[in-house]
N, C-alpha and C positions, 0 to 999 in steps of 0.2 A: 228298898227302891231298886227297881231293875230298869236300866236304860236299854232301849231296843232300837238300834240303828238298822236301817234297811235301805235298799235301793241301789246297792252296788252291783257291779257286773263287769262284763268285758265290753270295751268300746274301742274304736279306732281313734288314733290321734286326730284331734280336731273335733271329735264328737262331744256329746253332752250326756250327763246323768243328773238325776235329782235324788238326793239322799233325804231320808226322813228319820226323825228321832222322836220317840215318845217314851213316857215313863209310866209305869204302873205305880199307883199309890202316892204320887207326888205331882204337885203342880209347879210350874216353872215361874210363876208370876213374880217372885221376888228375887230371881236370879239373873245373872248374866250368863247365858248359855253359849257354849262354844262347840266348835268342831275342831277335832285334832286328827292327826294322821301319823301313822308309823309305817315307814317303809322297811323292808328287810335289812337287818343289820344297822338300822339307824334309831336314834332316839325319837320318841314321840314328840311331835311339834304342833304348835298352834297353827290353825288355818283361818278361822273366822269366829266372831262372836257377836251376839246380839243382846242388848239390854232389854229384858222383857218389858219393863215398865214403859219405856218410851220409844223402843225400836231402834235406838242408836246401834250402829254396826261398826265393826272393826275387822280389819283383814291383815293377813300376812302380806308382805310385799310380793311374794311369789305368786299370789293368786289374785291380787287386786286387779279389777277390771275383767276378770274371767269368771269368778265365783261370786254368788250372791247368797247371803244368809237371810232367812226370813222366818217368821213365826205365824202360827195360827192359834190365837188365844182360845177359841172355842174347842179346838181339838187338842190343845196343850201339846203341840207338836212343833218342832223346829226343823227347818229344811235347809239344804245346801244345794243350790243349783250350780252345777259345774259345767261351764262351757269351754270350748277351745282346749279340751284336755290334752295334756302332753304326757309322754312316757314318764317323766319325772313326777307326775301326779299319782302314779301308781303306788298304792299303800292300802293298809287297813284304816278305815275312817271310823272315828269314835265321836260320840257327843258326850258332853259332861258340863258341869258348871265351870266357868272360866277360872274362878279363884280356888286354889287348892284347898283352902280351909272349908270350902262349901261343897267340895266334890263328893259325888256318890261313888259307889263301886263301879269300876269300869266294866262295861258290857263286852260282848264279843266283837263288836264293831261290824263293819261291812266292807268287804274287799272290793276295791276298784282296780281293775286291770286295764291298762291302756296299751294297745298294740301300735307299733310304729309302722 
């Protein structure tokens, strides 16, 4: 299973980006799918998650109210809408199953750069 995250880029502080994540050869229907991020020199951290079965969402405090996670069942794709971006949001963003026991191999992620 290969997770492909996309949609990153360079944005000014206060701007928005929408990330997408799809998987080849795997449906997300029984998973809680999450977005994670890793800034240079820091550990990977949880950002947001969505329970595929009922759409329940979970957010890190640092992004609550600014980021929105969603899913498209037909496309088997999970999204992360990021608004009001801050320099501290700059990181490589990854998607994966939330629970470590269910996680797939980590893909390359997508780089989000926020200029101040």
